[in-house]
KOLMAR-719201 format. One record per residue (C-alpha): z, y, x. Coordinates in Angstrom, 3 decimals, padded with zeros to 6 digits. Layout:
+----------+----------+----------+
|        w |        v |        u |
+----------+----------+----------+
|        Z |        Y |        X |
...
+----------+----------+----------+
END
This chain:
+----------+----------+----------+
|        w |        v |        u |
+----------+----------+----------+
|  129.521 |  129.113 |  094.966 |
|  130.151 |  128.969 |  091.276 |
|  126.344 |  128.863 |  090.570 |
|  125.554 |  125.958 |  092.819 |
|  126.144 |  123.101 |  090.305 |
|  124.185 |  124.789 |  087.554 |
|  121.238 |  125.515 |  089.871 |
|  121.268 |  121.993 |  091.175 |
|  121.580 |  120.431 |  087.787 |
|  118.746 |  122.585 |  086.389 |
|  116.521 |  121.638 |  089.293 |
|  117.230 |  117.951 |  088.663 |
|  116.623 |  118.210 |  084.890 |
|  113.398 |  120.146 |  085.445 |
|  111.584 |  117.338 |  087.321 |
|  109.259 |  115.357 |  085.039 |
|  108.247 |  113.138 |  087.956 |
|  111.893 |  112.167 |  088.506 |
|  112.175 |  111.379 |  084.781 |
|  109.038 |  109.297 |  084.669 |
|  110.228 |  107.217 |  087.710 |
|  113.606 |  106.643 |  086.074 |
|  111.977 |  105.763 |  082.664 |
|  109.638 |  103.312 |  084.366 |
|  112.466 |  101.760 |  086.268 |
|  114.611 |  101.385 |  083.106 |
|  111.648 |  099.919 |  081.200 |
|  110.876 |  097.375 |  083.922 |
|  114.531 |  096.260 |  084.056 |
|  114.981 |  096.020 |  080.330 |
|  111.652 |  094.162 |  079.794 |
|  112.568 |  091.726 |  082.606 |
|  115.958 |  091.151 |  081.139 |
|  114.628 |  090.542 |  077.581 |
|  112.123 |  088.029 |  078.781 |
|  114.624 |  085.934 |  080.747 |
|  114.954 |  082.527 |  079.021 |
|  118.788 |  082.942 |  078.822 |
|  118.439 |  086.415 |  077.179 |
|  115.808 |  085.123 |  074.771 |
|  118.134 |  082.325 |  073.770 |
|  121.312 |  084.403 |  073.514 |
|  120.067 |  087.775 |  072.284 |
|  116.355 |  088.090 |  071.229 |
|  116.214 |  084.851 |  069.182 |
|  119.423 |  085.586 |  067.227 |
|  118.315 |  089.163 |  066.691 |
|  114.955 |  087.996 |  065.372 |
|  116.569 |  085.481 |  062.978 |
|  118.982 |  088.179 |  061.771 |
|  116.067 |  090.478 |  060.932 |
|  114.458 |  087.568 |  059.111 |
|  117.633 |  086.910 |  057.116 |
|  117.947 |  090.554 |  056.135 |
|  114.328 |  090.638 |  054.996 |
|  114.924 |  087.391 |  053.059 |
|  118.012 |  088.765 |  051.361 |
|  116.103 |  091.821 |  050.161 |
|  113.105 |  089.779 |  049.081 |
|  115.245 |  087.870 |  046.598 |
|  113.608 |  084.480 |  047.475 |
|  115.084 |  081.286 |  048.991 |
|  112.686 |  081.069 |  051.954 |
|  110.336 |  083.564 |  053.612 |
|  106.707 |  082.873 |  053.089 |
|  106.006 |  084.023 |  056.744 |
|  107.137 |  082.497 |  060.018 |
|  109.328 |  084.791 |  062.068 |
|  108.967 |  084.057 |  065.795 |
|  110.048 |  085.844 |  068.991 |
|  106.774 |  087.836 |  068.860 |
|  108.218 |  089.473 |  065.691 |
|  111.387 |  090.719 |  067.348 |
|  110.042 |  094.173 |  068.372 |
|  111.866 |  093.718 |  071.661 |
|  109.085 |  095.371 |  073.751 |
|  109.077 |  098.554 |  071.691 |
|  112.864 |  098.517 |  071.699 |
|  112.959 |  098.383 |  075.517 |
|  110.527 |  101.310 |  075.760 |
|  112.653 |  103.453 |  073.431 |
|  115.866 |  102.682 |  075.191 |
|  114.333 |  103.351 |  078.575 |
|  113.137 |  106.805 |  077.509 |
|  116.520 |  107.767 |  076.139 |
|  118.460 |  106.466 |  079.160 |
|  116.210 |  108.206 |  081.665 |
|  116.182 |  111.649 |  079.997 |
|  118.383 |  114.124 |  081.952 |
|  121.323 |  114.584 |  079.684 |
|  125.001 |  113.759 |  079.875 |
|  125.534 |  110.059 |  079.647 |
|  127.267 |  110.274 |  076.236 |
|  124.168 |  111.807 |  074.708 |
|  121.934 |  109.222 |  076.404 |
|  123.972 |  106.295 |  075.039 |
|  123.992 |  107.802 |  071.572 |
|  120.224 |  108.190 |  071.803 |
|  119.769 |  104.686 |  072.978 |
|  121.888 |  103.189 |  070.235 |
|  120.064 |  105.346 |  067.617 |
|  116.728 |  104.218 |  068.976 |
|  117.748 |  100.597 |  068.838 |
|  118.975 |  100.995 |  065.272 |
|  115.774 |  102.686 |  064.150 |
|  113.444 |  100.167 |  065.776 |
|  115.319 |  097.207 |  064.383 |
|  115.441 |  098.760 |  060.973 |
|  111.696 |  099.467 |  060.945 |
|  110.884 |  095.973 |  062.282 |
|  113.028 |  094.413 |  059.595 |
|  111.222 |  096.479 |  056.962 |
|  107.892 |  095.295 |  058.497 |
|  108.927 |  091.633 |  058.164 |
|  109.979 |  092.231 |  054.563 |
|  106.699 |  093.911 |  053.659 |
|  104.740 |  091.092 |  055.273 |
|  106.848 |  088.573 |  053.211 |
|  105.922 |  090.436 |  050.032 |
|  102.209 |  090.516 |  050.999 |
|  102.007 |  086.951 |  052.341 |
|  099.633 |  085.770 |  049.484 |
|  097.823 |  089.031 |  049.200 |
|  094.327 |  089.643 |  050.561 |
|  095.846 |  092.646 |  052.346 |
|  098.096 |  090.471 |  054.467 |
|  095.927 |  090.267 |  057.573 |
|  095.164 |  093.970 |  057.403 |
|  098.812 |  094.829 |  057.126 |
|  099.969 |  092.319 |  059.762 |
|  097.377 |  093.208 |  062.479 |
|  096.607 |  096.830 |  061.792 |
|  098.497 |  098.994 |  059.363 |
|  102.159 |  098.001 |  060.051 |
|  101.806 |  097.995 |  063.855 |
|  100.210 |  101.327 |  063.741 |
|  102.914 |  102.785 |  061.470 |
|  105.628 |  101.335 |  063.813 |
|  103.985 |  102.954 |  066.805 |
|  103.639 |  106.299 |  065.010 |
|  107.257 |  106.200 |  063.803 |
|  108.564 |  105.512 |  067.246 |
|  106.595 |  108.358 |  068.881 |
|  107.706 |  110.825 |  066.139 |
|  111.301 |  109.618 |  066.550 |
|  111.307 |  110.169 |  070.367 |
|  109.637 |  113.623 |  069.966 |
|  112.362 |  114.554 |  067.345 |
|  115.102 |  113.237 |  069.590 |
|  113.718 |  115.196 |  072.452 |
|  114.105 |  118.482 |  070.514 |
|  117.457 |  117.685 |  068.916 |
|  119.298 |  116.144 |  071.871 |
|  118.769 |  119.153 |  074.128 |
|  117.913 |  122.256 |  072.083 |
|  119.065 |  124.876 |  074.679 |
|  116.341 |  127.055 |  076.141 |
|  115.629 |  125.833 |  079.632 |
|  117.770 |  122.793 |  079.159 |
|  116.593 |  119.291 |  080.069 |
|  112.948 |  119.085 |  081.093 |
|  110.740 |  122.086 |  081.355 |
|  108.023 |  122.595 |  078.673 |
|  105.355 |  120.746 |  080.774 |
|  107.905 |  118.110 |  081.434 |
|  108.511 |  117.605 |  077.746 |
|  104.808 |  117.216 |  077.223 |
|  104.664 |  114.599 |  080.025 |
|  107.616 |  112.790 |  078.464 |
|  105.965 |  112.534 |  075.087 |
|  102.641 |  111.522 |  076.664 |
|  104.236 |  108.855 |  078.754 |
|  106.180 |  107.401 |  075.830 |
|  103.231 |  107.312 |  073.464 |
|  101.102 |  105.693 |  076.231 |
|  103.770 |  102.998 |  076.721 |
|  103.801 |  102.261 |  072.993 |
|  100.003 |  102.177 |  072.941 |
|  100.054 |  099.486 |  075.741 |
|  102.528 |  097.518 |  073.774 |
|  100.326 |  097.671 |  070.732 |
|  097.266 |  096.584 |  072.689 |
|  096.928 |  093.066 |  071.162 |
|  096.929 |  094.399 |  067.677 |
|  094.288 |  096.987 |  068.513 |
|  091.975 |  094.496 |  070.142 |
|  091.967 |  092.314 |  067.017 |
|  091.703 |  095.210 |  064.541 |
|  089.023 |  094.685 |  061.852 |
|  089.116 |  098.408 |  060.990 |
|  088.384 |  099.331 |  064.624 |
|  085.485 |  096.887 |  064.622 |
|  084.058 |  098.707 |  061.700 |
|  084.380 |  101.953 |  063.606 |
|  082.514 |  100.307 |  066.457 |
|  079.585 |  099.333 |  064.160 |
|  079.464 |  102.910 |  062.896 |
|  079.578 |  104.258 |  066.476 |
|  076.591 |  102.058 |  067.529 |
|  074.475 |  103.167 |  064.585 |
|  075.267 |  106.867 |  065.131 |
|  074.492 |  106.666 |  068.894 |
|  071.258 |  104.697 |  068.210 |
|  070.113 |  107.366 |  065.710 |
|  070.886 |  110.236 |  068.139 |
|  069.140 |  108.493 |  071.106 |
|  066.011 |  107.999 |  068.985 |
|  066.265 |  111.606 |  067.872 |
|  066.083 |  112.860 |  071.446 |
|  063.244 |  110.535 |  072.361 |
|  064.999 |  107.513 |  073.896 |
|  063.671 |  104.324 |  072.229 |
|  066.794 |  102.521 |  070.993 |
|  067.429 |  099.747 |  068.427 |
|  070.708 |  098.668 |  066.874 |
|  071.697 |  095.196 |  065.619 |
|  075.224 |  095.235 |  064.207 |
|  077.410 |  096.519 |  067.040 |
|  074.771 |  095.901 |  069.759 |
|  072.898 |  098.842 |  071.118 |
|  069.527 |  098.128 |  072.848 |
|  068.104 |  100.743 |  075.204 |
|  065.554 |  100.725 |  077.932 |
|  068.208 |  100.584 |  080.640 |
|  070.831 |  098.198 |  079.173 |
|  072.190 |  096.376 |  076.145 |
|  075.698 |  097.463 |  075.087 |
|  078.044 |  095.463 |  072.872 |
|  080.287 |  098.078 |  071.159 |
|  083.649 |  096.367 |  070.780 |
|  087.100 |  097.685 |  069.741 |
|  087.782 |  098.503 |  073.428 |
|  084.877 |  100.971 |  073.236 |
|  086.359 |  103.044 |  070.404 |
|  090.024 |  103.216 |  071.637 |
|  091.185 |  104.816 |  074.818 |
|  094.629 |  105.664 |  076.356 |
|  093.607 |  109.308 |  075.942 |
|  094.205 |  108.948 |  072.199 |
|  098.051 |  108.499 |  072.331 |
|  098.219 |  111.123 |  075.054 |
|  096.330 |  113.620 |  072.885 |
|  098.607 |  112.911 |  069.918 |
|  101.726 |  113.320 |  072.078 |
|  100.450 |  116.637 |  073.437 |
|  099.467 |  117.799 |  069.969 |
|  102.941 |  117.105 |  068.662 |
|  104.853 |  118.834 |  071.520 |
|  102.725 |  121.586 |  073.179 |
|  102.048 |  123.944 |  070.234 |
|  104.857 |  126.338 |  069.438 |
|  104.896 |  125.866 |  065.697 |
|  104.524 |  122.830 |  063.364 |
|  101.555 |  124.478 |  061.656 |
|  099.645 |  124.581 |  064.916 |
|  100.678 |  121.034 |  065.657 |
|  099.276 |  119.978 |  062.349 |
|  095.983 |  121.618 |  063.148 |
|  095.947 |  119.873 |  066.524 |
|  096.528 |  116.503 |  065.015 |
|  093.839 |  117.184 |  062.437 |
|  091.368 |  117.590 |  065.321 |
|  092.033 |  114.032 |  066.504 |
|  089.285 |  112.331 |  064.413 |
|  086.471 |  114.771 |  065.130 |
|  087.240 |  115.073 |  068.781 |
|  087.453 |  111.383 |  069.606 |
|  084.638 |  110.590 |  067.189 |
|  082.421 |  112.937 |  069.238 |
|  083.660 |  111.403 |  072.536 |
|  082.961 |  107.849 |  071.356 |
|  079.369 |  108.732 |  070.435 |
|  078.843 |  110.777 |  073.534 |
|  080.052 |  107.869 |  075.664 |
|  077.416 |  105.604 |  074.150 |
|  074.748 |  108.127 |  074.775 |
|  075.219 |  107.563 |  078.484 |
|  073.288 |  104.267 |  078.174 |
|  070.118 |  106.387 |  078.383 |
|  071.021 |  107.433 |  081.911 |
|  069.457 |  105.570 |  084.791 |
|  071.631 |  103.511 |  087.273 |
|  073.501 |  106.005 |  089.582 |
|  076.423 |  103.968 |  090.864 |
|  076.175 |  100.572 |  092.596 |
|  072.733 |  099.919 |  091.115 |
|  074.323 |  098.916 |  087.761 |
|  073.374 |  100.810 |  084.587 |
|  076.690 |  100.823 |  082.687 |
|  079.184 |  101.951 |  085.334 |
|  079.209 |  105.537 |  084.078 |
|  079.287 |  104.406 |  080.538 |
|  082.393 |  102.264 |  081.054 |
|  083.916 |  105.118 |  083.186 |
|  083.274 |  107.847 |  080.624 |
|  086.938 |  108.118 |  079.519 |
|  088.114 |  107.986 |  083.078 |
|  085.863 |  111.001 |  083.800 |
|  087.262 |  112.825 |  080.708 |
|  090.808 |  112.034 |  081.980 |
|  089.885 |  113.460 |  085.367 |
|  088.703 |  116.737 |  083.751 |
|  091.943 |  116.891 |  081.684 |
|  093.974 |  116.300 |  084.866 |
|  092.191 |  119.243 |  086.605 |
|  093.014 |  121.538 |  083.624 |
|  096.619 |  120.481 |  083.598 |
|  096.885 |  120.950 |  087.400 |
|  095.614 |  124.498 |  086.985 |
|  098.105 |  125.101 |  084.161 |
|  100.874 |  123.853 |  086.462 |
|  099.794 |  125.941 |  089.328 |
|  099.012 |  129.272 |  087.581 |
|  100.690 |  129.135 |  084.151 |
|  098.647 |  129.581 |  080.949 |
|  094.997 |  129.610 |  082.079 |
|  092.874 |  132.731 |  081.426 |
|  089.261 |  133.491 |  081.760 |
|  089.350 |  133.484 |  085.580 |
|  091.134 |  130.180 |  085.565 |
|  088.581 |  128.662 |  083.198 |
|  085.848 |  129.665 |  085.682 |
|  087.799 |  128.143 |  088.481 |
|  088.204 |  124.874 |  086.499 |
|  084.509 |  124.831 |  085.817 |
|  083.729 |  125.370 |  089.469 |
|  086.200 |  122.596 |  090.451 |
|  084.531 |  120.132 |  088.079 |
|  081.023 |  121.060 |  089.380 |
|  082.281 |  120.602 |  092.982 |
|  083.761 |  117.249 |  092.004 |
|  080.373 |  116.118 |  090.552 |
|  078.497 |  117.115 |  093.712 |
|  081.136 |  115.360 |  095.869 |
|  080.763 |  112.229 |  093.746 |
|  077.005 |  112.164 |  094.060 |
|  077.203 |  112.758 |  097.831 |
|  079.752 |  109.911 |  098.341 |
|  078.726 |  107.515 |  095.581 |
|  077.616 |  104.907 |  098.165 |
|  079.284 |  106.247 |  101.333 |
|  082.800 |  106.061 |  100.008 |
|  082.691 |  102.421 |  098.904 |
|  081.035 |  101.456 |  102.175 |
|  083.794 |  103.304 |  104.141 |
|  086.478 |  101.648 |  101.954 |
|  085.041 |  098.200 |  102.811 |
|  085.277 |  098.986 |  106.522 |
|  088.875 |  100.009 |  106.181 |
|  089.825 |  096.917 |  104.115 |
|  088.072 |  094.801 |  106.675 |
|  090.568 |  095.991 |  109.294 |
|  093.323 |  094.442 |  107.095 |
|  091.708 |  091.029 |  107.030 |
|  093.686 |  089.597 |  109.969 |
|  096.871 |  090.111 |  107.997 |
|  095.468 |  089.923 |  104.432 |
|  092.928 |  087.103 |  104.239 |
|  091.829 |  087.744 |  100.669 |
|  090.675 |  091.424 |  100.817 |
|  087.243 |  091.690 |  099.209 |
|  084.021 |  091.637 |  101.206 |
|  082.238 |  093.616 |  098.490 |
|  083.484 |  096.143 |  095.921 |
|  080.990 |  094.837 |  093.326 |
|  083.337 |  092.149 |  092.440 |
|  082.123 |  089.137 |  090.341 |
|  084.663 |  089.689 |  087.478 |
|  084.397 |  093.475 |  087.611 |
|  081.363 |  093.891 |  085.424 |
|  082.324 |  097.532 |  084.738 |
|  082.200 |  098.487 |  088.411 |
|  085.704 |  100.083 |  088.330 |
|  086.542 |  098.985 |  091.862 |
|  083.212 |  100.171 |  093.231 |
|  083.689 |  103.494 |  091.563 |
|  087.282 |  103.963 |  092.711 |
|  086.781 |  105.438 |  096.271 |
|  084.095 |  108.022 |  095.370 |
|  085.764 |  109.019 |  092.088 |
|  089.152 |  109.486 |  093.810 |
|  087.572 |  111.679 |  096.472 |
|  085.706 |  113.822 |  093.912 |
|  088.828 |  114.306 |  091.788 |
|  090.854 |  115.319 |  094.918 |
|  088.363 |  118.030 |  095.771 |
|  088.612 |  119.404 |  092.235 |
|  092.475 |  119.296 |  092.350 |
|  092.404 |  121.136 |  095.655 |
|  090.317 |  123.941 |  094.169 |
|  092.578 |  124.460 |  091.133 |
|  095.931 |  123.944 |  092.875 |
|  095.140 |  125.984 |  095.969 |
|  094.758 |  124.525 |  099.465 |
|  097.771 |  124.181 |  101.765 |
|  095.722 |  124.623 |  104.940 |
|  094.242 |  122.038 |  107.223 |
|  097.541 |  120.310 |  107.659 |
|  097.809 |  119.869 |  103.927 |
|  094.204 |  118.612 |  103.729 |
|  095.013 |  116.018 |  106.395 |
|  098.160 |  114.849 |  104.597 |
|  096.425 |  114.545 |  101.191 |
|  093.415 |  112.694 |  102.673 |
|  095.814 |  110.272 |  104.429 |
|  097.784 |  109.650 |  101.207 |
|  094.574 |  109.133 |  099.270 |
|  093.093 |  106.643 |  101.782 |
|  096.360 |  104.652 |  101.939 |
|  096.641 |  104.578 |  098.099 |
|  093.003 |  103.541 |  097.442 |
|  092.827 |  100.927 |  100.249 |
|  096.280 |  099.637 |  099.328 |
|  095.313 |  099.200 |  095.697 |
|  092.042 |  097.338 |  096.547 |
|  093.823 |  095.038 |  098.940 |
|  096.890 |  094.523 |  096.667 |
|  095.059 |  093.487 |  093.605 |
|  092.888 |  090.991 |  095.602 |
|  095.900 |  089.411 |  097.185 |
|  097.724 |  089.265 |  093.856 |
|  094.751 |  087.555 |  092.231 |
|  094.439 |  085.072 |  095.155 |
|  098.122 |  084.079 |  095.335 |
|  099.152 |  084.194 |  091.684 |
|  095.944 |  084.015 |  089.651 |
|  096.863 |  087.248 |  087.947 |
|  093.815 |  089.575 |  087.583 |
|  094.965 |  093.166 |  086.747 |
|  093.258 |  094.815 |  083.792 |
|  090.381 |  097.121 |  084.635 |
|  092.165 |  100.025 |  083.047 |
|  094.778 |  099.839 |  085.770 |
|  092.125 |  100.426 |  088.409 |
|  090.827 |  103.357 |  086.394 |
|  094.333 |  104.795 |  086.246 |
|  094.659 |  104.357 |  089.950 |
|  091.474 |  106.397 |  090.414 |
|  093.316 |  109.361 |  088.790 |
|  096.798 |  108.675 |  090.042 |
|  095.822 |  108.362 |  093.789 |
|  094.320 |  111.861 |  094.213 |
|  096.906 |  113.401 |  091.923 |
|  099.659 |  111.868 |  094.085 |
|  097.997 |  113.072 |  097.232 |
|  097.703 |  116.681 |  096.054 |
|  101.269 |  116.712 |  094.692 |
|  102.622 |  115.315 |  097.883 |
|  100.820 |  118.042 |  099.845 |
|  102.092 |  120.778 |  097.559 |
|  105.631 |  119.418 |  097.767 |
|  105.597 |  119.433 |  101.594 |
|  104.034 |  122.923 |  101.533 |
|  106.647 |  124.278 |  099.166 |
|  109.695 |  122.358 |  100.512 |
|  110.587 |  124.923 |  103.299 |
|  110.602 |  127.906 |  100.927 |
|  112.643 |  125.931 |  098.386 |
|  115.247 |  125.002 |  101.057 |
|  115.479 |  128.622 |  102.125 |
|  116.007 |  129.778 |  098.574 |
|  118.746 |  127.154 |  098.001 |
|  120.467 |  128.289 |  101.277 |
|  120.437 |  131.844 |  100.032 |
|  121.974 |  130.737 |  096.693 |
|  124.730 |  128.851 |  098.502 |
|  125.554 |  131.799 |  100.758 |
|  124.697 |  134.933 |  098.597 |
|  126.748 |  137.358 |  100.658 |
|  125.877 |  136.184 |  104.187 |
|  127.173 |  138.330 |  107.047 |
|  127.703 |  141.376 |  104.815 |
|  130.431 |  139.476 |  102.893 |
|  132.392 |  138.913 |  106.175 |
|  132.035 |  142.609 |  107.261 |
|  133.194 |  143.741 |  103.827 |
|  136.435 |  141.805 |  104.170 |
+----------+----------+----------+
END
């Protein structure tokens, strides 16, 4: 019986899904609290003014040449950092120390940011620093801090989260910071220059392979469609996830440095390859740019398949690579087979909800969804689930039935929920959320199946650990 607490505690600490759920809950609560009018008046506004006064004191001037508003408080990044430290499975004393350290670091860096902007107020570099350089440095510093805290706060082998769990922690944290930095990224002049370069490179390659294409600034003209290459085309949530994995997965800092160095060539290639898809004929929903806009969603699906195989079989070998390739090929064939059937079936199922939910869509080619993300959702989710089945191992027909049920409920629920939300509140969810749902729904379905499949054996093992001697112990006495 002496081993029960340690076994239970280790099992609890080893669950990355439990950590992510707690981190999301903490972040939601903290962000909600910080945006309450009374909290803004009593906490956020005084904190922002304090940072401005400190920056003013160090600047040596009587007034700051920049206006410090609530948008300068750094409260969103602060909430994300505190949420991660409070959710991580450690004794509460260490969590509180981590939260206080995170708060101190974010406030310090944000104060320095305000001071730098004050110095550069009349400089031609002000806009570049304000909109691009300093937000990027703040994001990078926060990610590096959380990665460092992760290693220092729980250095014991096997303590806290497992190694895959640590990777998931870093990826989720960097992704949250990326979302918080979204407004700066969208208005970045440097990223717009990258978009111009990507358009020119893609146009040159398309002409080289015999596809007539012209380029005018950041506009790419092809025989199938005209594409405006914006900042959204050259950034993707895969970027912060890649950096987080590169900083946590390799065993040594030398290998991590090599992994980070591969960021620019890897994503430069992906950006250009994505634009090359404009040469493809329409294959989904009769619109030519659905696959172009979904390129990074497809890449994320392939990465998810690889990670699922890693989780199921450990470090992949040659046989696992063949299995991953076969899974991706099967997913492609499934997608082509269901590209029109799955959306039509989803419409039938959502139609059954119309007596209770009057605003469910009558077509998946929605007027505001020019990227076709909703139309793509059912067929993509089915294809990805087939690939995940192959790499994770099937749990029998019962498992297949469970995962299909979970997938259908998740996809139909998402389509109906976002329509009702838009109708009743006027809030239109970003397209990227629908793309994330296309990966999250099949992943949740397969994980639920694996959990139900493995739960009986896990319960038997825990019973054996609770009663290690069994009947033999009684007879011995």
